[in-house]
C-alpha positions in Angstrom: 57.1 35.5 -107.2 59.4 33.0 -105.7 56.9 31.0 -103.6 59.6 28.7 -102.2 60.8 31.7 -100.1 57.3 32.0 -98.5 56.7 28.3 -97.8 59.4 28.0 -95.2 57.4 27.6 -92.0 58.3 24.0 -91.1 62.0 22.9 -91.0 63.4 26.4 -91.5 61.3 27.8 -88.7 62.7 25.1 -86.4 66.3 26.0 -87.5 65.6 29.7 -86.9 64.1 29.2 -83.4 66.4 26.4 -82.2 69.8 26.5 -84.1 70.6 29.1 -86.7 73.7 27.1 -87.7 71.7 24.2 -89.1 72.2 23.5 -92.8 69.9 25.3 -95.4 67.2 23.1 -96.8 67.8 24.1 -100.4 70.9 26.1 -101.3 70.3 27.0 -104.9 72.4 30.1 -105.3 75.9 29.6 -106.7 77.6 32.3 -104.6 77.9 31.1 -101.0 77.6 34.7 -99.7 74.3 35.2 -101.6 73.0 31.8 -100.3 73.9 32.7 -96.7 72.1 36.1 -96.9 68.9 34.6 -98.4 69.0 31.6 -96.0 69.3 33.9 -93.0 66.5 36.1 -94.3 64.3 33.1 -95.0 64.9 31.9 -91.4 64.0 35.3 -90.0 60.7 35.5 -91.9 59.8 31.9 -91.0 60.7 32.4 -87.3 58.7 35.7 -87.2 55.6 34.1 -88.6 56.0 31.1 -86.3 56.4 33.3 -83.2 53.8 35.8 -84.3 51.2 33.8 -86.4 48.6 36.6 -86.2 51.0 38.9 -88.1 51.2 36.4 -90.9 47.4 36.7 -91.3 47.3 40.5 -90.9 50.2 40.9 -93.4 48.4 38.7 -96.0 51.2 36.2 -96.2 50.5 33.3 -98.6 50.2 29.9 -97.0 50.2 31.3 -93.5 48.9 29.3 -90.5 45.7 30.9 -89.3 45.0 28.7 -86.3 47.1 30.2 -83.4 47.7 33.3 -81.3 51.2 34.1 -80.2 52.7 32.8 -77.0 53.4 35.8 -74.7 55.3 33.9 -72.1 58.7 35.1 -70.9 60.4 31.9 -72.1 59.1 32.4 -75.6 60.1 36.0 -75.6 63.7 35.1 -74.6 63.8 32.4 -77.3 62.8 35.0 -79.9 65.4 37.5 -78.7 68.1 34.8 -78.8 67.1 33.9 -82.3 67.4 37.6 -83.3 70.8 37.9 -81.7 72.1 34.7 -83.4 70.9 35.8 -86.9 72.5 39.2 -86.4 75.8 37.7 -85.6 75.6 35.6 -88.7 74.5 38.4 -91.0 77.2 40.7 -89.6 79.8 38.1 -90.5 79.0 38.5 -94.2 80.9 41.2 -96.0 78.2 43.3 -97.5 80.6 44.7 -100.1 81.0 41.2 -101.6 77.3 41.1 -102.5 77.5 43.8 -105.2 76.4 47.4 -104.7 72.6 47.7 -105.1 72.1 44.0 -105.6 68.9 42.3 -104.2 71.0 40.5 -101.7 72.9 43.6 -100.5 69.5 45.3 -99.9 68.3 42.2 -98.0 71.5 42.2 -96.0 71.2 45.9 -95.1 67.5 45.6 -94.3 67.9 42.6 -91.9 70.9 44.1 -90.2 69.2 47.4 -89.5 66.0 45.7 -88.5 67.6 43.5 -85.8 70.0 46.2 -84.5 67.1 48.6 -84.0 65.0 45.9 -82.4 67.8 45.0 -79.9 68.1 48.6 -78.8 64.3 48.9 -78.5 64.3 46.1 -76.0 65.2 48.7 -73.4 61.5 49.8 -73.5 60.2 46.3 -72.4 56.9 47.1 -74.1 55.6 43.6 -73.3 55.6 44.5 -69.6 53.4 47.6 -69.8 51.4 47.4 -73.0 48.0 48.7 -71.8 47.3 50.6 -75.0 44.0 52.1 -76.4 45.5 52.2 -79.9 46.4 49.5 -82.4 49.2 48.1 -80.3 46.7 47.0 -77.7 45.4 43.4 -78.0 41.8 44.5 -78.0 42.4 46.6 -81.2 44.8 44.2 -82.8 42.8 41.0 -82.3 39.6 42.7 -83.4 41.4 43.6 -86.6 42.7 40.0 -86.8 39.2 38.7 -86.6 38.1 40.9 -89.5 41.1 39.5 -91.6 40.6 35.9 -90.6 40.0 33.6 -93.6 36.7 31.7 -93.2 34.4 29.8 -95.4 35.5 26.2 -95.8 35.2 23.7 -92.9 39.0 23.7 -92.6 39.2 27.5 -92.4 36.4 27.7 -89.9 38.0 25.1 -87.7 41.3 27.0 -87.8 39.5 30.3 -86.8 37.8 28.5 -83.9 41.1 27.0 -82.6 42.8 30.4 -82.9 40.3 32.4 -80.9 39.8 29.6 -78.4 43.3 30.5 -77.3 42.2 34.1 -76.3 41.7 33.2 -72.6 45.2 31.8 -72.4 46.5 34.9 -74.3 44.8 37.3 -71.9 46.0 35.4 -68.8 49.6 35.8 -70.2 49.0 39.5 -70.7 48.0 39.7 -67.1 51.1 37.8 -66.0 53.3 40.1 -68.0 51.7 43.2 -66.6 52.1 41.9 -63.1 55.8 41.3 -63.8 56.1 44.8 -65.1 54.6 46.3 -61.9 57.1 44.3 -59.8 60.0 45.6 -61.9 58.7 49.2 -61.9 57.1 49.4 -65.4 53.5 50.6 -65.9 51.3 52.4 -68.3 49.8 55.9 -67.4 46.5 55.9 -65.6 44.8 57.7 -68.5 45.6 55.0 -71.0 44.5 52.3 -68.5 41.1 54.0 -68.1 40.7 54.1 -71.9 41.4 50.4 -72.3 39.0 49.6 -69.4 36.3 51.5 -71.3 37.1 49.6 -74.5 36.8 46.3 -72.8 33.6 47.4 -71.1 32.2 48.1 -74.6 33.2 44.6 -75.8 31.5 43.1 -72.7 28.3 45.2 -73.0 27.8 44.7 -76.8 25.4 41.9 -78.0 27.2 38.6 -78.5 26.6 38.8 -82.3 28.4 42.1 -82.4 31.6 40.8 -80.9 34.4 40.9 -83.5 35.1 37.3 -82.7 31.5 36.3 -83.6 30.8 38.9 -86.3 33.5 37.3 -88.5 31.2 34.2 -88.8 28.2 36.3 -89.8 28.1 35.1 -93.4 29.3 31.6 -92.7 27.4 28.4 -91.8 24.9 28.3 -88.9 27.0 25.6 -87.2 30.1 27.9 -87.3 28.2 30.9 -86.0 26.8 28.8 -83.1 30.3 27.5 -82.2 31.7 31.1 -82.1 28.7 32.3 -80.1 29.2 29.6 -77.5 33.0 30.3 -77.4 32.3 34.0 -76.9 29.8 33.3 -74.1 31.5 30.6 -72.2 35.2 31.4 -72.6 36.0 34.7 -74.3 33.8 37.0 -72.2 34.8 35.5 -68.8 38.5 36.1 -69.9 37.7 39.6 -70.9 36.1 40.2 -67.5 39.2 38.8 -65.7 41.4 41.1 -67.7 39.1 44.1 -67.1 38.9 43.5 -63.3 42.6 43.0 -63.1 43.1 46.4 -64.7 40.5 48.1 -62.5 41.3 46.5 -59.2 45.0 45.7 -59.2 46.7 47.6 -62.1 45.0 51.1 -62.0 46.1 51.9 -58.4 49.7 51.1 -59.3 49.8 52.7 -62.7 52.0 55.8 -63.1 50.6 59.3 -62.9 53.1 60.7 -65.4 52.9 60.3 -69.1 56.7 60.2 -69.9 58.2 56.9 -70.7 61.3 58.4 -69.1 59.7 57.5 -65.7 59.9 53.8 -66.5 63.2 52.0 -65.8 65.7 52.8 -68.6 63.1 55.2 -69.9 65.6 57.7 -71.4 67.4 54.9 -73.3 64.0 53.6 -74.4 62.9 56.8 -76.0 66.1 57.4 -77.9 66.0 53.8 -79.1 62.3 54.1 -80.0 63.0 57.1 -82.3 65.5 55.0 -84.3 63.3 51.9 -84.2 60.3 53.6 -85.7 61.9 56.4 -87.8 65.2 54.6 -88.8 67.2 57.8 -88.3 69.6 58.8 -85.5 68.3 61.9 -83.8 68.2 63.1 -80.2 64.9 64.0 -78.5 65.9 67.6 -78.6 66.7 67.5 -82.3 63.3 65.9 -83.0 61.5 68.6 -80.9 63.3 71.4 -82.7 62.7 69.9 -86.2 59.0 69.9 -85.3 59.0 73.5 -84.3 60.8 74.5 -87.5 58.4 72.6 -89.7 55.4 74.1 -88.0 56.6 77.6 -88.8 56.9 76.7 -92.5 53.5 75.0 -92.6 51.8 78.0 -90.9 53.2 80.3 -93.6 51.5 78.2 -96.2 48.3 78.1 -94.2 48.2 82.0 -94.2 47.9 81.9 -98.0 45.0 79.5 -98.1 43.3 81.3 -95.2 43.5 84.5 -97.2 41.9 82.8 -100.2 39.2 81.2 -98.1 38.3 83.8 -95.6 39.8 87.0 -96.8 42.2 87.1 -93.8 45.6 85.5 -93.2 44.8 84.8 -89.6 45.7 81.1 -89.3 44.3 80.8 -85.7 40.9 82.1 -86.9 41.0 79.8 -90.0 41.6 76.8 -87.8 38.9 77.8 -85.4 36.4 78.2 -88.2 37.3 74.8 -89.5 36.3 73.3 -86.2 33.3 75.4 -85.4 31.6 76.6 -88.7 29.0 74.2 -89.9 29.9 75.0 -93.5 33.2 73.2 -92.9 31.8 70.2 -91.0 30.2 66.9 -91.8 26.6 66.2 -90.9 26.5 62.4 -90.8 28.5 59.2 -90.9 27.1 58.5 -94.4 28.5 61.8 -95.7 31.9 61.1 -94.2 32.1 57.6 -95.7 30.9 58.8 -99.1 33.5 61.6 -99.3 36.3 59.2 -98.4 35.1 56.6 -101.0 35.0 59.3 -103.7 38.5 60.5 -102.8 39.9 57.0 -103.1 38.2 56.4 -106.4 39.7 59.7 -107.9 43.1 58.8 -106.6 43.1 55.3 -108.0 42.2 56.7 -111.4 45.1 59.2 -111.4 47.8 56.8 -110.2 49.1 55.6 -113.6 50.1 59.2 -114.6 52.5 59.4 -111.7 53.7 55.8 -111.2 55.1 53.2 -113.7 54.5 50.4 -111.2 50.8 50.0 -110.3 49.5 47.2 -108.0 46.8 44.7 -109.0 45.3 44.6 -105.5 42.3 47.0 -104.8 41.3 48.7 -101.6 37.9 49.3 -100.0 36.8 51.7 -97.3 35.1 50.4 -94.1 34.2 52.0 -90.7 36.4 51.1 -87.6 34.7 48.7 -85.1 32.2 50.6 -83.0 33.7 49.6 -79.6 37.0 51.3 -80.5 35.6 54.5 -82.1 36.1 56.9 -79.2 39.9 56.2 -79.0 40.8 55.0 -82.4 42.8 57.2 -84.9 41.0 58.9 -87.7 41.9 56.1 -90.1 44.3 53.2 -90.6 45.1 50.6 -93.2 45.2 46.8 -93.4 47.0 45.2 -96.3 45.5 42.8 -98.9 46.0 39.1 -98.8 48.9 37.9 -101.0 46.6 35.4 -102.7 44.0 38.0 -103.7 41.4 36.6 -101.3 40.8 40.0 -99.7 41.5 43.6 -100.7 43.4 46.2 -98.8 41.0 47.9 -96.3 41.1 51.5 -95.2 39.3 51.8 -91.9 37.8 55.2 -91.3 36.7 56.4 -87.9 33.1 57.8 -88.1 32.9 58.7 -84.4 30.9 61.9 -83.7 30.6 62.5 -87.5 28.0 65.2 -87.1 30.1 68.3 -86.5 33.5 66.7 -87.3 35.7 69.0 -89.4 35.9 68.3 -93.2 39.5 69.5 -93.2 41.9 66.5 -93.3 39.5 63.7 -94.4 40.6 63.7 -98.0 44.3 64.0 -97.1 43.9 61.0 -94.7 42.2 58.9 -97.4 45.1 59.6 -99.8 47.6 58.8 -97.1 46.0 55.4 -96.3 45.1 54.3 -99.9 46.3 55.9 -103.1 49.0 57.1 -103.5 49.9 56.2 -99.9 50.0 53.0 -97.9 47.9 50.8 -100.1 49.9 51.7 -103.2 53.2 51.3 -101.4 52.4 48.1 -99.5 50.7 46.4 -102.4 53.6 47.1 -104.8 56.0 45.5 -102.3 53.7 42.5 -101.8 53.4 41.9 -105.5 57.1 42.5 -106.5 58.5 39.3 -108.0 62.1 38.7 -106.9 61.7 40.9 -103.8 62.6 38.8 -100.7 59.6 38.2 -98.3 61.5 40.1 -95.7 61.0 43.3 -97.6 57.5 42.4 -98.9 56.1 41.7 -95.4 58.1 43.7 -92.9 57.1 47.3 -92.3 59.4 50.1 -91.2 57.5 53.2 -90.1 60.2 55.7 -91.1 59.8 54.7 -94.8 56.1 53.7 -94.7 54.7 56.6 -92.7 57.1 59.0 -94.4 55.7 57.8 -97.7 52.2 58.2 -96.4 52.7 61.8 -95.5 54.6 62.5 -98.7 51.7 61.2 -100.6 49.3 63.7 -99.1 51.2 66.6 -100.7 51.7 64.6 -103.8 47.9 64.2 -104.1 47.8 68.0 -104.3 50.2 67.9 -107.3 47.9 65.3 -108.8 44.9 67.6 -108.5 43.0 65.4 -106.2 41.7 67.8 -103.6 38.1 69.0 -103.9 38.3 72.5 -102.4 40.4 75.0 -100.4 39.1 73.5 -97.2 40.5 70.1 -98.2 43.9 71.7 -99.1 43.9 73.5 -95.7 43.2 70.0 -94.4 46.4 68.8 -96.1 48.4 71.5 -94.3 46.5 70.8 -91.1 47.6 67.1 -91.5 51.2 68.2 -92.1 51.0 70.5 -89.0 49.7 67.5 -87.1 52.8 65.5 -88.1 55.1 68.4 -87.2 53.2 68.7 -83.9 53.9 65.1 -83.3 57.6 65.8 -83.3 57.1 68.6 -80.8 54.8 66.9 -78.4 56.1 63.3 -78.6 59.6 64.4 -77.7 58.1 67.0 -75.4 56.1 64.5 -73.3 58.5 61.6 -73.2 61.8 63.5 -72.8 61.4 67.2 -72.2 58.8 67.4 -69.3 55.6 68.3 -71.2 52.3 67.3 -69.7 49.4 65.6 -71.5 47.3 68.8 -71.4 50.2 70.9 -72.7 50.5 68.5 -75.7 46.7 68.7 -76.3 46.7 72.5 -76.2 49.6 72.7 -78.6 47.9 70.5 -81.2 44.6 72.3 -80.9 46.4 75.6 -81.5 48.1 74.4 -84.6 45.7 72.0 -86.4 42.1 71.8 -87.5 41.6 68.6 -85.5 38.7 68.3 -83.1 39.1 68.1 -79.4 38.2 64.3 -79.4 40.6 63.6 -82.2 43.5 65.4 -80.6 42.9 63.7 -77.3 43.0 60.3 -78.9 46.1 61.3 -80.8 48.0 62.4 -77.7 47.0 59.2 -75.8 48.3 57.2 -78.7 51.7 58.9 -78.5 51.8 58.2 -74.8 51.1 54.5 -75.4 53.7 54.0 -78.2 56.7 56.3 -77.6 58.6 57.4 -80.7 56.3 56.0 -83.4 54.7 59.4 -84.1 58.1 60.8 -85.1 58.3 58.5 -88.2 55.9 60.5 -90.3 57.5 63.9 -90.7 61.1 62.6 -90.4 60.5 60.1 -93.2 58.5 62.6 -95.3 61.3 65.1 -95.1 63.9 62.6 -96.3 61.8 61.6 -99.3 61.2 65.2 -100.2 65.0 65.9 -99.9 65.8 63.0 -102.1 63.3 64.2 -104.8 64.7 67.7 -104.8 68.2 66.2 -105.0 67.3 64.1 -108.0 65.4 66.9 -109.7 68.3 69.4 -109.3 70.9 66.9 -110.5 68.9 65.6 -113.5 67.2 68.8 -114.7 64.9 68.2 -117.7 65.7 64.5 -117.6 64.0 64.0 -114.2 61.0 61.7 -114.5 58.6 61.7 -111.6 57.2 58.3 -112.5 60.7 56.8 -112.5 61.6 58.5 -109.2 58.5 57.1 -107.5 59.2 53.6 -108.9 62.8 53.7 -107.6 61.5 54.8 -104.1 58.9 52.0 -103.9 60.4 49.0 -105.7 62.4 47.6 -102.8 59.7 47.7 -100.1 60.0 49.7 -96.9 63.8 50.0 -96.5 65.6 52.0 -93.8 66.0 55.7 -94.8 69.8 55.5 -94.8 69.6 52.8 -97.4 67.0 54.7 -99.4 69.3 57.7 -99.6 72.2 55.6 -100.9 70.0 54.0 -103.5 68.7 57.3 -104.9 72.2 58.8 -104.9 73.3 55.8 -107.0 70.3 56.2 -109.4 71.2 59.9 -109.8 74.8 59.0 -110.7 
């Protein structure tokens, strides 16, 4: 690991934010082109962590500053975008062909170029002006996760944590200012999402002080630190939460849009097309995304018929899905049972990984419930990466909401998606790769990352990890969920579908419960285009595997294929295809 590329927050951050043309601090490469690429990538990472210090903590970056929240002001946003534009001009002036095909620097060049170009197009969405989101993109979800990842223990760490969350009132006041600006310019979130966020903030306000995520992080620390955080929560954080909550209820809700389509915001059509590319890293029109989802759904339902016949003696898929949701034999009875099944699945998968991968990460992963305040609207599960210094493992957060009666189908597949061989394996490999630029170790592209997560669910079946037919039907239900995402995401945001139409379609084609489907649909409304990344990325990885297997015949090695896919971090899919084609040759 080249630590000098991580410890770049000081002078290089200033160069990135203020003047990209300033001289590099330590130009060690002999090739000026190589030096320029690495210097620009260094500056981007340094500037990113300087502008978004909470992301440095969440991503587990070594030597990150853990004492600040980001500045959400318009001036800082404009400064960040100017920095992106300046770095892109510089990186585009470098001839990629001169870096050597497949070299580390050529990969970094392509990654950075794609990253900024896609971010520029995505600016059309102006997400900062209407980000009232009940999912992980909402501050209430993100900062609760940040609190659970915050390093504490020493006096210095505790003081940094206090300083960071003492900024929460300023942060929320800036959120309010941005949302007001959004309303003035015609941007807003749909009323349904606003109502969900109000309910989440109400839950934060109604919970005992010690259960606040900003106090709970001090639970195992010193009495003095717990007392400081309790006082901060009572005298500063909760009044700020109440201000934000009242703003949403009194001022924002009456002005929020009735429609769910982002197309109803200014530049909404351009926003959705850009969002597809930003999240999935492929160029597809909304209509093409929608039709791909319909095609994949037909293929998945054909596989479902075979398992339904085996399980129930009938190939009626609709009846099989209904049984998965309503028959107690196929449901959980308690939170403890759900958690135990997930933990067992993760342990089995971890043990099987070395047979299918040559590169295996050192970092481990544990399973934890999502925070109680967010359970009603949180996804079924999500993952937070380990710290680079080994101080914390990866964490798979599982939603245990309404566990009694929740379908068993899909839980094992989701556990494999989030841990082994999915997100944890992929992310930890990237984080631990020596010689891989921090840009690729830290930055996450959904097209690759979520595509790999979905690919890993079916790979887990090849690995023999599923417990029973109901769990294999859950695998197909999860795939159907991702196909449905293509159908309903494009349907709602570009093709005139209603929220209820999307919910009905997903209930008809998956084993998901009503509450899960409702939370899923509200997530797609809040984050246009992100839901397309899973199936589109998965299809590309599967196409590349079949391409390699057909070309190599008996020489095809699945462990080598997986290592080639994962060794460069989460690269754009167009770059992944070029790499695998070179490997085949």
